[in-house]
PDB file of N, CA, C and O in Angstrom:
ATOM      1  N   MET A   1      38.550 127.188  57.911  1.00  0.00           N
ATOM      2  CA  MET A   1      37.565 127.198  56.835  1.00  0.00           C
ATOM      3  C   MET A   1      37.001 125.794  56.611  1.00  0.00           C
ATOM      4  O   MET A   1      35.835 125.633  56.250  1.00  0.00           O
ATOM      5  N   ARG A   2      37.844 124.779  56.828  1.00  0.00           N
ATOM      6  CA  ARG A   2      37.335 123.408  56.641  1.00  0.00           C
ATOM      7  C   ARG A   2      36.218 123.085  57.617  1.00  0.00           C
ATOM      8  O   ARG A   2      35.239 122.431  57.257  1.00  0.00           O
ATOM      9  N   THR A   3      36.366 123.544  58.853  1.00  0.00           N
ATOM     10  CA  THR A   3      35.321 123.291  59.851  1.00  0.00           C
ATOM     11  C   THR A   3      34.029 123.995  59.447  1.00  0.00           C
ATOM     12  O   THR A   3      32.943 123.432  59.579  1.00  0.00           O
ATOM     13  N   VAL A   4      34.148 125.215  58.960  1.00  0.00           N
ATOM     14  CA  VAL A   4      32.966 125.958  58.513  1.00  0.00           C
ATOM     15  C   VAL A   4      32.293 125.225  57.361  1.00  0.00           C
ATOM     16  O   VAL A   4      31.068 125.111  57.324  1.00  0.00           O
ATOM     17  N   LEU A   5      33.095 124.729  56.419  1.00  0.00           N
ATOM     18  CA  LEU A   5      32.529 123.993  55.282  1.00  0.00           C
ATOM     19  C   LEU A   5      31.842 122.709  55.740  1.00  0.00           C
ATOM     20  O   LEU A   5      30.773 122.361  55.238  1.00  0.00           O
ATOM     21  N   LYS A   6      32.453 122.006  56.692  1.00  0.00           N
ATOM     22  CA  LYS A   6      31.837 120.770  57.192  1.00  0.00           C
ATOM     23  C   LYS A   6      30.517 121.058  57.896  1.00  0.00           C
ATOM     24  O   LYS A   6      29.536 120.337  57.711  1.00  0.00           O
ATOM     25  N   VAL A   7      30.498 122.119  58.708  1.00  0.00           N
ATOM     26  CA  VAL A   7      29.259 122.473  59.407  1.00  0.00           C
ATOM     27  C   VAL A   7      28.187 122.901  58.404  1.00  0.00           C
ATOM     28  O   VAL A   7      27.029 122.500  58.521  1.00  0.00           O
ATOM     29  N   ALA A   8      28.567 123.707  57.428  1.00  0.00           N
ATOM     30  CA  ALA A   8      27.600 124.156  56.417  1.00  0.00           C
ATOM     31  C   ALA A   8      27.067 122.970  55.616  1.00  0.00           C
ATOM     32  O   ALA A   8      25.870 122.895  55.338  1.00  0.00           O
ATOM     33  N   THR A   9      27.946 122.049  55.248  1.00  0.00           N
ATOM     34  CA  THR A   9      27.516 120.851  54.523  1.00  0.00           C
ATOM     35  C   THR A   9      26.540 120.040  55.365  1.00  0.00           C
ATOM     36  O   THR A   9      25.528 119.558  54.856  1.00  0.00           O
ATOM     37  N   PHE A  10      26.840 119.889  56.654  1.00  0.00           N
ATOM     38  CA  PHE A  10      25.951 119.142  57.538  1.00  0.00           C
ATOM     39  C   PHE A  10      24.588 119.828  57.644  1.00  0.00           C
ATOM     40  O   PHE A  10      23.554 119.165  57.567  1.00  0.00           O
ATOM     41  N   VAL A  11      24.583 121.144  57.820  1.00  0.00           N
ATOM     42  CA  VAL A  11      23.319 121.875  57.970  1.00  0.00           C
ATOM     43  C   VAL A  11      22.470 121.753  56.704  1.00  0.00           C
ATOM     44  O   VAL A  11      21.269 121.495  56.783  1.00  0.00           O
ATOM     45  N   VAL A  12      23.092 121.938  55.543  1.00  0.00           N
ATOM     46  CA  VAL A  12      22.343 121.864  54.278  1.00  0.00           C
ATOM     47  C   VAL A  12      21.824 120.444  54.048  1.00  0.00           C
ATOM     48  O   VAL A  12      20.674 120.266  53.644  1.00  0.00           O
ATOM     49  N   CYS A  13      22.655 119.440  54.299  1.00  0.00           N
ATOM     50  CA  CYS A  13      22.210 118.048  54.118  1.00  0.00           C
ATOM     51  C   CYS A  13      21.112 117.687  55.104  1.00  0.00           C
ATOM     52  O   CYS A  13      20.139 117.027  54.739  1.00  0.00           O
ATOM     53  N   ALA A  14      21.261 118.114  56.349  1.00  0.00           N
ATOM     54  CA  ALA A  14      20.238 117.807  57.355  1.00  0.00           C
ATOM     55  C   ALA A  14      18.914 118.461  56.995  1.00  0.00           C
ATOM     56  O   ALA A  14      17.858 117.845  57.139  1.00  0.00           O
ATOM     57  N   TRP A  15      18.960 119.712  56.525  1.00  0.00           N
ATOM     58  CA  TRP A  15      17.728 120.381  56.115  1.00  0.00           C
ATOM     59  C   TRP A  15      17.093 119.658  54.929  1.00  0.00           C
ATOM     60  O   TRP A  15      15.873 119.504  54.874  1.00  0.00           O
ATOM     61  N   SER A  16      17.915 119.218  53.984  1.00  0.00           N
ATOM     62  CA  SER A  16      17.386 118.523  52.811  1.00  0.00           C
ATOM     63  C   SER A  16      16.700 117.222  53.196  1.00  0.00           C
ATOM     64  O   SER A  16      15.611 116.920  52.709  1.00  0.00           O
ATOM     65  N   VAL A  17      17.336 116.455  54.068  1.00  0.00           N
ATOM     66  CA  VAL A  17      16.752 115.175  54.500  1.00  0.00           C
ATOM     67  C   VAL A  17      15.479 115.426  55.303  1.00  0.00           C
ATOM     68  O   VAL A  17      14.479 114.734  55.114  1.00  0.00           O
ATOM     69  N   ALA A  18      15.512 116.417  56.201  1.00  0.00           N
ATOM     70  CA  ALA A  18      14.323 116.726  57.002  1.00  0.00           C
ATOM     71  C   ALA A  18      13.172 117.189  56.107  1.00  0.00           C
ATOM     72  O   ALA A  18      12.021 116.812  56.327  1.00  0.00           O
ATOM     73  N   SER A  19      13.480 117.995  55.112  1.00  0.00           N
ATOM     74  CA  SER A  19      12.458 118.459  54.177  1.00  0.00           C
ATOM     75  C   SER A  19      11.885 117.298  53.364  1.00  0.00           C
ATOM     76  O   SER A  19      10.679 117.240  53.121  1.00  0.00           O
ATOM     77  N   LEU A  20      12.740 116.388  52.953  1.00  0.00           N
ATOM     78  CA  LEU A  20      12.289 115.218  52.204  1.00  0.00           C
ATOM     79  C   LEU A  20      11.314 114.385  53.034  1.00  0.00           C
ATOM     80  O   LEU A  20      10.242 114.014  52.556  1.00  0.00           O
ATOM     81  N   PHE A  21      11.692 114.093  54.279  1.00  0.00           N
ATOM     82  CA  PHE A  21      10.811 113.291  55.122  1.00  0.00           C
ATOM     83  C   PHE A  21       9.518 114.037  55.462  1.00  0.00           C
ATOM     84  O   PHE A  21       8.456 113.422  55.561  1.00  0.00           O
ATOM     85  N   ALA A  22       9.603 115.354  55.640  1.00  0.00           N
ATOM     86  CA  ALA A  22       8.385 116.126  55.902  1.00  0.00           C
ATOM     87  C   ALA A  22       7.459 116.092  54.694  1.00  0.00           C
ATOM     88  O   ALA A  22       6.239 116.037  54.847  1.00  0.00           O
ATOM     89  N   ASP A  23       8.035 116.124  53.492  1.00  0.00           N
ATOM     90  CA  ASP A  23       7.206 116.029  52.283  1.00  0.00           C
ATOM     91  C   ASP A  23       6.563 114.652  52.159  1.00  0.00           C
ATOM     92  O   ASP A  23       5.388 114.533  51.809  1.00  0.00           O
ATOM     93  N   ILE A  24       7.338 113.622  52.446  1.00  0.00           N
ATOM     94  CA  ILE A  24       6.817 112.259  52.313  1.00  0.00           C
ATOM     95  C   ILE A  24       5.704 112.005  53.330  1.00  0.00           C
ATOM     96  O   ILE A  24       4.666 111.431  53.002  1.00  0.00           O
ATOM     97  N   PHE A  25       5.938 112.443  54.570  1.00  0.00           N
ATOM     98  CA  PHE A  25       4.992 112.135  55.635  1.00  0.00           C
ATOM     99  C   PHE A  25       4.107 113.326  56.000  1.00  0.00           C
ATOM    100  O   PHE A  25       3.701 113.462  57.154  1.00  0.00           O
ATOM    101  N   ALA A  26       3.804 114.190  55.024  1.00  0.00           N
ATOM    102  CA  ALA A  26       2.940 115.346  55.274  1.00  0.00           C
ATOM    103  C   ALA A  26       1.518 114.915  55.591  1.00  0.00           C
ATOM    104  O   ALA A  26       0.789 115.631  56.278  1.00  0.00           O
ATOM    105  N   CYS A  27       1.120 113.755  55.099  1.00  0.00           N
ATOM    106  CA  CYS A  27      -0.223 113.227  55.356  1.00  0.00           C
ATOM    107  C   CYS A  27      -0.114 111.847  55.983  1.00  0.00           C
ATOM    108  O   CYS A  27       0.778 111.062  55.661  1.00  0.00           O
ATOM    109  N   VAL A  28      -1.046 111.573  56.885  1.00  0.00           N
ATOM    110  CA  VAL A  28      -1.137 110.244  57.497  1.00  0.00           C
ATOM    111  C   VAL A  28      -2.529 109.737  57.223  1.00  0.00           C
ATOM    112  O   VAL A  28      -3.481 110.356  57.696  1.00  0.00           O
ATOM    113  N   PRO A  29      -2.718 108.661  56.497  1.00  0.00           N
ATOM    114  CA  PRO A  29      -1.738 107.852  55.785  1.00  0.00           C
ATOM    115  C   PRO A  29      -1.165 108.606  54.580  1.00  0.00           C
ATOM    116  O   PRO A  29      -1.761 109.567  54.094  1.00  0.00           O
ATOM    117  N   ILE A  30      -0.018 108.159  54.117  1.00  0.00           N
ATOM    118  CA  ILE A  30       0.723 108.837  53.059  1.00  0.00           C
ATOM    119  C   ILE A  30      -0.111 108.962  51.782  1.00  0.00           C
ATOM    120  O   ILE A  30      -0.012 109.966  51.075  1.00  0.00           O
ATOM    121  N   SER A  31      -0.920 107.965  51.486  1.00  0.00           N
ATOM    122  CA  SER A  31      -1.716 107.999  50.256  1.00  0.00           C
ATOM    123  C   SER A  31      -2.730 109.142  50.246  1.00  0.00           C
ATOM    124  O   SER A  31      -3.232 109.504  49.183  1.00  0.00           O
ATOM    125  N   GLY A  32      -3.034 109.707  51.392  1.00  0.00           N
ATOM    126  CA  GLY A  32      -3.955 110.834  51.453  1.00  0.00           C
ATOM    127  C   GLY A  32      -3.427 112.083  50.779  1.00  0.00           C
ATOM    128  O   GLY A  32      -4.195 113.004  50.503  1.00  0.00           O
ATOM    129  N   PHE A  33      -2.121 112.136  50.506  1.00  0.00           N
ATOM    130  CA  PHE A  33      -1.523 113.298  49.845  1.00  0.00           C
ATOM    131  C   PHE A  33      -2.019 113.420  48.415  1.00  0.00           C
ATOM    132  O   PHE A  33      -2.279 114.529  47.950  1.00  0.00           O
ATOM    133  N   TRP A  34      -2.153 112.315  47.712  1.00  0.00           N
ATOM    134  CA  TRP A  34      -2.556 112.364  46.299  1.00  0.00           C
ATOM    135  C   TRP A  34      -3.955 111.790  46.052  1.00  0.00           C
ATOM    136  O   TRP A  34      -4.491 111.938  44.954  1.00  0.00           O
ATOM    137  N   ASP A  35      -4.544 111.148  47.040  1.00  0.00           N
ATOM    138  CA  ASP A  35      -5.860 110.547  46.861  1.00  0.00           C
ATOM    139  C   ASP A  35      -6.866 111.258  47.775  1.00  0.00           C
ATOM    140  O   ASP A  35      -6.880 111.008  48.981  1.00  0.00           O
ATOM    141  N   PRO A  36      -7.700 112.134  47.225  1.00  0.00           N
ATOM    142  CA  PRO A  36      -8.633 112.889  48.071  1.00  0.00           C
ATOM    143  C   PRO A  36      -9.741 112.031  48.688  1.00  0.00           C
ATOM    144  O   PRO A  36     -10.440 112.490  49.591  1.00  0.00           O
ATOM    145  N   THR A  37      -9.910 110.796  48.214  1.00  0.00           N
ATOM    146  CA  THR A  37     -10.959 109.941  48.768  1.00  0.00           C
ATOM    147  C   THR A  37     -10.542 109.311  50.089  1.00  0.00           C
ATOM    148  O   THR A  37     -11.389 108.795  50.818  1.00  0.00           O
ATOM    149  N   VAL A  38      -9.262 109.344  50.407  1.00  0.00           N
ATOM    150  CA  VAL A  38      -8.766 108.765  51.649  1.00  0.00           C
ATOM    151  C   VAL A  38      -8.974 109.769  52.776  1.00  0.00           C
ATOM    152  O   VAL A  38      -8.665 110.952  52.630  1.00  0.00           O
ATOM    153  N   ASN A  39      -9.496 109.292  53.893  1.00  0.00           N
ATOM    154  CA  ASN A  39      -9.664 110.139  55.061  1.00  0.00           C
ATOM    155  C   ASN A  39      -8.305 110.248  55.754  1.00  0.00           C
ATOM    156  O   ASN A  39      -7.890 109.341  56.476  1.00  0.00           O
ATOM    157  N   ALA A  40      -7.614 111.383  55.523  1.00  0.00           N
ATOM    158  CA  ALA A  40      -6.255 111.533  56.036  1.00  0.00           C
ATOM    159  C   ALA A  40      -6.099 112.860  56.754  1.00  0.00           C
ATOM    160  O   ALA A  40      -6.792 113.834  56.465  1.00  0.00           O
ATOM    161  N   TYR A  41      -5.158 112.871  57.709  1.00  0.00           N
ATOM    162  CA  TYR A  41      -4.771 114.122  58.365  1.00  0.00           C
ATOM    163  C   TYR A  41      -3.509 114.623  57.685  1.00  0.00           C
ATOM    164  O   TYR A  41      -2.520 113.895  57.597  1.00  0.00           O
ATOM    165  N   CYS A  42      -3.532 115.865  57.201  1.00  0.00           N
ATOM    166  CA  CYS A  42      -2.369 116.454  56.529  1.00  0.00           C
ATOM    167  C   CYS A  42      -1.956 117.731  57.241  1.00  0.00           C
ATOM    168  O   CYS A  42      -2.777 118.422  57.845  1.00  0.00           O
ATOM    169  N   LEU A  43      -0.660 118.030  57.155  1.00  0.00           N
ATOM    170  CA  LEU A  43      -0.165 119.290  57.699  1.00  0.00           C
ATOM    171  C   LEU A  43      -0.812 120.452  56.953  1.00  0.00           C
ATOM    172  O   LEU A  43      -1.113 120.325  55.766  1.00  0.00           O
ATOM    173  N   PRO A  44      -1.031 121.574  57.620  1.00  0.00           N
ATOM    174  CA  PRO A  44      -1.598 122.741  56.926  1.00  0.00           C
ATOM    175  C   PRO A  44      -0.655 123.189  55.807  1.00  0.00           C
ATOM    176  O   PRO A  44       0.514 123.487  56.054  1.00  0.00           O
ATOM    177  N   THR A  45      -1.164 123.233  54.596  1.00  0.00           N
ATOM    178  CA  THR A  45      -0.332 123.475  53.418  1.00  0.00           C
ATOM    179  C   THR A  45       0.365 124.830  53.417  1.00  0.00           C
ATOM    180  O   THR A  45       1.581 124.855  53.231  1.00  0.00           O
ATOM    181  N   PRO A  46      -0.320 125.969  53.612  1.00  0.00           N
ATOM    182  CA  PRO A  46       0.395 127.260  53.534  1.00  0.00           C
ATOM    183  C   PRO A  46       1.509 127.381  54.580  1.00  0.00           C
ATOM    184  O   PRO A  46       2.613 127.818  54.258  1.00  0.00           O
ATOM    185  N   GLY A  47       1.231 127.004  55.804  1.00  0.00           N
ATOM    186  CA  GLY A  47       2.263 127.067  56.842  1.00  0.00           C
ATOM    187  C   GLY A  47       3.449 126.167  56.536  1.00  0.00           C
ATOM    188  O   GLY A  47       4.600 126.541  56.761  1.00  0.00           O
ATOM    189  N   PHE A  48       3.165 125.002  56.032  1.00  0.00           N
ATOM    190  CA  PHE A  48       4.223 124.056  55.658  1.00  0.00           C
ATOM    191  C   PHE A  48       5.083 124.635  54.544  1.00  0.00           C
ATOM    192  O   PHE A  48       6.308 124.508  54.571  1.00  0.00           O
ATOM    193  N   TRP A  49       4.446 125.273  53.561  1.00  0.00           N
ATOM    194  CA  TRP A  49       5.201 125.877  52.448  1.00  0.00           C
ATOM    195  C   TRP A  49       6.072 127.031  52.934  1.00  0.00           C
ATOM    196  O   TRP A  49       7.211 127.176  52.490  1.00  0.00           O
ATOM    197  N   TYR A  50       5.548 127.853  53.843  1.00  0.00           N
ATOM    198  CA  TYR A  50       6.323 128.984  54.350  1.00  0.00           C
ATOM    199  C   TYR A  50       7.553 128.515  55.132  1.00  0.00           C
ATOM    200  O   TYR A  50       8.642 129.067  54.972  1.00  0.00           O
ATOM    201  N   VAL A  51       7.378 127.511  55.966  1.00  0.00           N
ATOM    202  CA  VAL A  51       8.513 126.988  56.728  1.00  0.00           C
ATOM    203  C   VAL A  51       9.543 126.372  55.789  1.00  0.00           C
ATOM    204  O   VAL A  51      10.744 126.577  55.963  1.00  0.00           O
ATOM    205  N   ASN A  52       9.084 125.628  54.807  1.00  0.00           N
ATOM    206  CA  ASN A  52       9.988 125.012  53.842  1.00  0.00           C
ATOM    207  C   ASN A  52      10.732 126.079  53.039  1.00  0.00           C
ATOM    208  O   ASN A  52      11.940 125.965  52.830  1.00  0.00           O
ATOM    209  N   ALA A  53      10.026 127.106  52.593  1.00  0.00           N
ATOM    210  CA  ALA A  53      10.662 128.181  51.832  1.00  0.00           C
ATOM    211  C   ALA A  53      11.663 128.941  52.696  1.00  0.00           C
ATOM    212  O   ALA A  53      12.743 129.293  52.221  1.00  0.00           O
ATOM    213  N   GLY A  54      11.324 129.197  53.946  1.00  0.00           N
ATOM    214  CA  GLY A  54      12.247 129.887  54.853  1.00  0.00           C
ATOM    215  C   GLY A  54      13.535 129.099  55.070  1.00  0.00           C
ATOM    216  O   GLY A  54      14.628 129.664  55.050  1.00  0.00           O
ATOM    217  N   GLY A  55      13.399 127.799  55.276  1.00  0.00           N
ATOM    218  CA  GLY A  55      14.585 126.956  55.440  1.00  0.00           C
ATOM    219  C   GLY A  55      15.438 126.923  54.186  1.00  0.00           C
ATOM    220  O   GLY A  55      16.666 126.941  54.265  1.00  0.00           O
ATOM    221  N   ASN A  56      14.798 126.875  53.037  1.00  0.00           N
ATOM    222  CA  ASN A  56      15.553 126.878  51.777  1.00  0.00           C
ATOM    223  C   ASN A  56      16.280 128.204  51.564  1.00  0.00           C
ATOM    224  O   ASN A  56      17.407 128.220  51.068  1.00  0.00           O
ATOM    225  N   ILE A  57      15.649 129.305  51.931  1.00  0.00           N
ATOM    226  CA  ILE A  57      16.302 130.609  51.803  1.00  0.00           C
ATOM    227  C   ILE A  57      17.511 130.689  52.726  1.00  0.00           C
ATOM    228  O   ILE A  57      18.559 131.202  52.333  1.00  0.00           O
ATOM    229  N   ILE A  58      17.377 130.191  53.938  1.00  0.00           N
ATOM    230  CA  ILE A  58      18.497 130.206  54.885  1.00  0.00           C
ATOM    231  C   ILE A  58      19.664 129.380  54.361  1.00  0.00           C
ATOM    232  O   ILE A  58      20.812 129.820  54.434  1.00  0.00           O
ATOM    233  N   THR A  59      19.388 128.181  53.830  1.00  0.00           N
ATOM    234  CA  THR A  59      20.480 127.367  53.298  1.00  0.00           C
ATOM    235  C   THR A  59      21.101 128.013  52.063  1.00  0.00           C
ATOM    236  O   THR A  59      22.306 127.885  51.846  1.00  0.00           O
ATOM    237  N   ASP A  60      20.304 128.702  51.252  1.00  0.00           N
ATOM    238  CA  ASP A  60      20.863 129.420  50.103  1.00  0.00           C
ATOM    239  C   ASP A  60      21.810 130.532  50.548  1.00  0.00           C
ATOM    240  O   ASP A  60      22.872 130.720  49.955  1.00  0.00           O
ATOM    241  N   VAL A  61      21.429 131.260  51.581  1.00  0.00           N
ATOM    242  CA  VAL A  61      22.288 132.335  52.093  1.00  0.00           C
ATOM    243  C   VAL A  61      23.574 131.754  52.680  1.00  0.00           C
ATOM    244  O   VAL A  61      24.647 132.334  52.514  1.00  0.00           O
ATOM    245  N   ILE A  62      23.475 130.629  53.357  1.00  0.00           N
ATOM    246  CA  ILE A  62      24.677 129.973  53.900  1.00  0.00           C
ATOM    247  C   ILE A  62      25.630 129.613  52.763  1.00  0.00           C
ATOM    248  O   ILE A  62      26.829 129.878  52.845  1.00  0.00           O
ATOM    249  N   ILE A  63      25.096 129.014  51.713  1.00  0.00           N
ATOM    250  CA  ILE A  63      25.937 128.616  50.578  1.00  0.00           C
ATOM    251  C   ILE A  63      26.526 129.848  49.893  1.00  0.00           C
ATOM    252  O   ILE A  63      27.680 129.826  49.467  1.00  0.00           O
ATOM    253  N   PHE A  64      25.744 130.919  49.784  1.00  0.00           N
ATOM    254  CA  PHE A  64      26.242 132.144  49.168  1.00  0.00           C
ATOM    255  C   PHE A  64      27.365 132.767  49.999  1.00  0.00           C
ATOM    256  O   PHE A  64      28.330 133.289  49.440  1.00  0.00           O
ATOM    257  N   ALA A  65      27.248 132.716  51.320  1.00  0.00           N
ATOM    258  CA  ALA A  65      28.211 133.390  52.192  1.00  0.00           C
ATOM    259  C   ALA A  65      29.543 132.643  52.304  1.00  0.00           C
ATOM    260  O   ALA A  65      30.549 133.246  52.678  1.00  0.00           O
ATOM    261  N   LEU A  66      29.571 131.367  51.993  1.00  0.00           N
ATOM    262  CA  LEU A  66      30.803 130.586  52.167  1.00  0.00           C
ATOM    263  C   LEU A  66      32.013 131.152  51.429  1.00  0.00           C
ATOM    264  O   LEU A  66      33.072 131.267  52.047  1.00  0.00           O
ATOM    265  N   PRO A  67      31.927 131.509  50.157  1.00  0.00           N
ATOM    266  CA  PRO A  67      33.142 131.969  49.483  1.00  0.00           C
ATOM    267  C   PRO A  67      33.488 133.439  49.724  1.00  0.00           C
ATOM    268  O   PRO A  67      34.539 133.892  49.271  1.00  0.00           O
ATOM    269  N   ILE A  68      32.648 134.189  50.414  1.00  0.00           N
ATOM    270  CA  ILE A  68      32.892 135.625  50.553  1.00  0.00           C
ATOM    271  C   ILE A  68      34.171 135.902  51.359  1.00  0.00           C
ATOM    272  O   ILE A  68      34.985 136.725  50.940  1.00  0.00           O
ATOM    273  N   VAL A  69      34.360 135.245  52.487  1.00  0.00           N
ATOM    274  CA  VAL A  69      35.538 135.509  53.326  1.00  0.00           C
ATOM    275  C   VAL A  69      36.831 135.137  52.601  1.00  0.00           C
ATOM    276  O   VAL A  69      37.752 135.953  52.583  1.00  0.00           O
ATOM    277  N   PRO A  70      36.950 133.936  51.997  1.00  0.00           N
ATOM    278  CA  PRO A  70      38.201 133.639  51.279  1.00  0.00           C
ATOM    279  C   PRO A  70      38.464 134.588  50.106  1.00  0.00           C
ATOM    280  O   PRO A  70      39.611 134.952  49.848  1.00  0.00           O
ATOM    281  N   VAL A  71      37.403 134.986  49.397  1.00  0.00           N
ATOM    282  CA  VAL A  71      37.586 135.919  48.280  1.00  0.00           C
ATOM    283  C   VAL A  71      38.048 137.272  48.811  1.00  0.00           C
ATOM    284  O   VAL A  71      38.900 137.920  48.203  1.00  0.00           O
ATOM    285  N   TRP A  72      37.492 137.698  49.937  1.00  0.00           N
ATOM    286  CA  TRP A  72      37.844 139.004  50.493  1.00  0.00           C
ATOM    287  C   TRP A  72      39.296 139.038  50.971  1.00  0.00           C
ATOM    288  O   TRP A  72      39.912 140.103  51.007  1.00  0.00           O
ATOM    289  N   LYS A  73      39.848 137.871  51.340  1.00  0.00           N
ATOM    290  CA  LYS A  73      41.228 137.815  51.822  1.00  0.00           C
ATOM    291  C   LYS A  73      42.254 137.729  50.692  1.00  0.00           C
ATOM    292  O   LYS A  73      43.455 137.771  50.956  1.00  0.00           O
ATOM    293  N   LEU A  74      41.816 137.613  49.463  1.00  0.00           N
ATOM    294  CA  LEU A  74      42.741 137.563  48.339  1.00  0.00           C
ATOM    295  C   LEU A  74      43.474 138.889  48.194  1.00  0.00           C
ATOM    296  O   LEU A  74      42.934 139.949  48.512  1.00  0.00           O
ATOM    297  N   HIS A  75      44.687 138.819  47.721  1.00  0.00           N
ATOM    298  CA  HIS A  75      45.488 140.028  47.507  1.00  0.00           C
ATOM    299  C   HIS A  75      45.196 140.583  46.106  1.00  0.00           C
ATOM    300  O   HIS A  75      46.022 140.511  45.196  1.00  0.00           O
ATOM    301  N   LEU A  76      44.008 141.129  45.979  1.00  0.00           N
ATOM    302  CA  LEU A  76      43.554 141.721  44.718  1.00  0.00           C
ATOM    303  C   LEU A  76      43.051 143.131  45.003  1.00  0.00           C
ATOM    304  O   LEU A  76      42.719 143.461  46.142  1.00  0.00           O
ATOM    305  N   PRO A  77      43.000 143.950  43.974  1.00  0.00           N
ATOM    306  CA  PRO A  77      42.392 145.273  44.172  1.00  0.00           C
ATOM    307  C   PRO A  77      40.925 145.134  44.594  1.00  0.00           C
ATOM    308  O   PRO A  77      40.267 144.137  44.295  1.00  0.00           O
ATOM    309  N   LEU A  78      40.441 146.142  45.286  1.00  0.00           N
ATOM    310  CA  LEU A  78      39.068 146.116  45.810  1.00  0.00           C
ATOM    311  C   LEU A  78      38.046 145.889  44.707  1.00  0.00           C
ATOM    312  O   LEU A  78      37.077 145.156  44.908  1.00  0.00           O
ATOM    313  N   SER A  79      38.242 146.503  43.547  1.00  0.00           N
ATOM    314  CA  SER A  79      37.267 146.358  42.466  1.00  0.00           C
ATOM    315  C   SER A  79      37.180 144.902  41.993  1.00  0.00           C
ATOM    316  O   SER A  79      36.093 144.420  41.677  1.00  0.00           O
ATOM    317  N   GLN A  80      38.313 144.206  41.944  1.00  0.00           N
ATOM    318  CA  GLN A  80      38.286 142.800  41.517  1.00  0.00           C
ATOM    319  C   GLN A  80      37.631 141.912  42.575  1.00  0.00           C
ATOM    320  O   GLN A  80      36.902 140.978  42.243  1.00  0.00           O
ATOM    321  N   ARG A  81      37.893 142.205  43.843  1.00  0.00           N
ATOM    322  CA  ARG A  81      37.247 141.418  44.901  1.00  0.00           C
ATOM    323  C   ARG A  81      35.738 141.625  44.880  1.00  0.00           C
ATOM    324  O   ARG A  81      34.977 140.668  45.027  1.00  0.00           O
ATOM    325  N   LEU A  82      35.303 142.863  44.698  1.00  0.00           N
ATOM    326  CA  LEU A  82      33.862 143.137  44.619  1.00  0.00           C
ATOM    327  C   LEU A  82      33.242 142.456  43.407  1.00  0.00           C
ATOM    328  O   LEU A  82      32.116 141.964  43.476  1.00  0.00           O
ATOM    329  N   THR A  83      33.978 142.428  42.294  1.00  0.00           N
ATOM    330  CA  THR A  83      33.483 141.761  41.103  1.00  0.00           C
ATOM    331  C   THR A  83      33.338 140.263  41.339  1.00  0.00           C
ATOM    332  O   THR A  83      32.351 139.661  40.915  1.00  0.00           O
ATOM    333  N   LEU A  84      34.307 139.659  42.009  1.00  0.00           N
ATOM    334  CA  LEU A  84      34.209 138.230  42.325  1.00  0.00           C
ATOM    335  C   LEU A  84      33.027 137.932  43.252  1.00  0.00           C
ATOM    336  O   LEU A  84      32.301 136.960  43.046  1.00  0.00           O
ATOM    337  N   VAL A  85      32.844 138.756  44.251  1.00  0.00           N
ATOM    338  CA  VAL A  85      31.687 138.563  45.149  1.00  0.00           C
ATOM    339  C   VAL A  85      30.392 138.720  44.356  1.00  0.00           C
ATOM    340  O   VAL A  85      29.435 137.982  44.593  1.00  0.00           O
ATOM    341  N   ALA A  86      30.346 139.655  43.432  1.00  0.00           N
ATOM    342  CA  ALA A  86      29.153 139.836  42.595  1.00  0.00           C
ATOM    343  C   ALA A  86      28.912 138.631  41.699  1.00  0.00           C
ATOM    344  O   ALA A  86      27.766 138.231  41.493  1.00  0.00           O
ATOM    345  N   VAL A  87      29.980 138.048  41.165  1.00  0.00           N
ATOM    346  CA  VAL A  87      29.830 136.852  40.327  1.00  0.00           C
ATOM    347  C   VAL A  87      29.260 135.705  41.158  1.00  0.00           C
ATOM    348  O   VAL A  87      28.368 134.992  40.699  1.00  0.00           O
ATOM    349  N   PHE A  88      29.766 135.524  42.369  1.00  0.00           N
ATOM    350  CA  PHE A  88      29.193 134.493  43.232  1.00  0.00           C
ATOM    351  C   PHE A  88      27.754 134.843  43.610  1.00  0.00           C
ATOM    352  O   PHE A  88      26.924 133.956  43.805  1.00  0.00           O
ATOM    353  N   GLY A  89      27.466 136.137  43.712  1.00  0.00           N
ATOM    354  CA  GLY A  89      26.118 136.574  44.027  1.00  0.00           C
ATOM    355  C   GLY A  89      25.099 136.264  42.946  1.00  0.00           C
ATOM    356  O   GLY A  89      23.900 136.186  43.218  1.00  0.00           O
ATOM    357  N   LEU A  90      25.575 136.087  41.717  1.00  0.00           N
ATOM    358  CA  LEU A  90      24.657 135.711  40.643  1.00  0.00           C
ATOM    359  C   LEU A  90      23.993 134.365  40.914  1.00  0.00           C
ATOM    360  O   LEU A  90      22.929 134.074  40.368  1.00  0.00           O
ATOM    361  N   GLY A  91      24.614 133.549  41.752  1.00  0.00           N
ATOM    362  CA  GLY A  91      24.013 132.267  42.123  1.00  0.00           C
ATOM    363  C   GLY A  91      22.715 132.413  42.886  1.00  0.00           C
ATOM    364  O   GLY A  91      21.915 131.480  42.934  1.00  0.00           O
ATOM    365  N   LEU A  92      22.496 133.574  43.484  1.00  0.00           N
ATOM    366  CA  LEU A  92      21.241 133.801  44.212  1.00  0.00           C
ATOM    367  C   LEU A  92      20.071 134.010  43.268  1.00  0.00           C
ATOM    368  O   LEU A  92      18.914 133.861  43.660  1.00  0.00           O
ATOM    369  N   LEU A  93      20.373 134.358  42.019  1.00  0.00           N
ATOM    370  CA  LEU A  93      19.287 134.564  41.057  1.00  0.00           C
ATOM    371  C   LEU A  93      18.753 133.235  40.679  1.00  0.00           C
ATOM    372  O   LEU A  93      17.825 133.149  39.874  1.00  0.00           O
TER     373      LEU A  93
END
């Protein structure tokens, strides 16, 4: 489980850093992002938003799935295990 947690942490952190740099350097020169008078080349906005949203959804699902296996292995009645998974599932809201 530690290896899974380390890999998940790396994936989420790497996505966050990549998303940050993509946001910063979405336009060349950077000032073209907020200054419409600058002649700048920018990434296509809708496509960029969809890719960013897709990556965020994937990392959310990874974070949601992490506690499911350890909770499922607990020696509890099925109803309590399902309730615990549902409580962790509230994080998706």
